[in-house]
C-alpha positions, 0 to 999 in steps of 0.5 A, spaced: 523 472 515 518 466 511 516 470 504 508 470 503 506 466 497 504 470 491 497 467 492 496 471 498 497 477 494 491 482 492 494 486 485 492 493 483 495 497 477 494 504 473 495 500 466 502 503 467 504 499 473 502 496 478 503 493 486 502 487 490 499 487 496 499 481 502 493 479 505 496 482 511 495 490 508 502 490 507 505 493 499 511 489 498 512 491 490 511 497 486 515 499 482 514 506 479 513 510 474 512 504 470 512 496 470 520 497 469 522 501 473 526 501 479 522 498 485 520 503 490 518 497 495 521 490 494 521 485 500 517 480 496 524 479 493 529 482 499 525 482 506 531 486 509 533 491 503 527 491 499 522 496 503 515 495 504 508 501 506 505 496 511 498 498 514 497 493 520 491 492 526 494 493 533 492 487 537 492 480 538 487 475 535 485 479 528 483 476 522 484 478 515 480 478 509 481 481 502 477 481 496 475 487 491 470 492 491 464 489 485 466 491 478 472 496 481 480 494 480 479 498 489 482 492 493 479 491 500 483 489 506 478 487 511 481 486 519 476 482 523 477 482 530 473 481 537 473 489 538 471 491 531 471 491 523 476 496 520 478 497 512 484 498 508 483 501 501 488 500 495 487 502 489 492 506 483 488 512 479 487 512 472 488 519 470 487 518 462 487 511 459 489 512 452 495 516 454 502 514 457 504 519 464 510 519 469 505 521 474 503 514 479 499 514 485 498 509 490 492 511 494 491 507 501 486 509 505 483 506 512 476 506 514 472 504 520 466 499 519 463 497 526 468 500 533 475 500 529 481 499 533 487 501 532 492 501 526 500 501 525 502 504 519 509 504 517 513 506 510 520 503 509 522 505 501 527 500 498 534 500 500 539 501 494 545 505 492 547 510 487 542 514 483 534 512 483 530 514 477 524 515 481 524 517 488 517 517 492 515 524 494 509 525 498 502 525 496 497 532 497 495 528 503 503 526 507 503 518 509 504 517 516 511 517 518 514 510 521 512 508 527 505 512 528 499 509 531 491 511 529 484 510 531 482 506 524 476 511 522 479 517 522 485 516 516 484 520 510 487 517 504 494 516 503 499 515 498 505 515 495 507 519 487 512 518 483 514 521 477 517 528 474 516 534 478 
């Protein structure tokens, strides 16, 4: 497996941690709940055991573009094909910027823009032995299970939360 260049990533964060999202819509680096915490997704470093959160378009001939929504830290990965246009929006909300907290959220939302096609979502947390100090747990709306396909435009925001409780 070839690893994407660091320039082929967008950065999202919440002032206490960050995630890297490849231009094809894969979160391949995310440590939680802080920058110095164990990684939840680390395919950037180890493709086999690092783990990732992937949302990809299904079909041939899809081109992706990545940009930030103007004046925000919301990363948009746009999937363009002859069949239509879909987007994945990635962000990490900041609840109280002046106070440290152990509660982190990585939010991913799929939306159809024009005749959206199908998408595929897969979550594979990092594989490691021993105790983990910050295990991912489902957000208020569960993350699609591995090998789940959805029509773009019909998804609600999903995500992973970390922290106590």
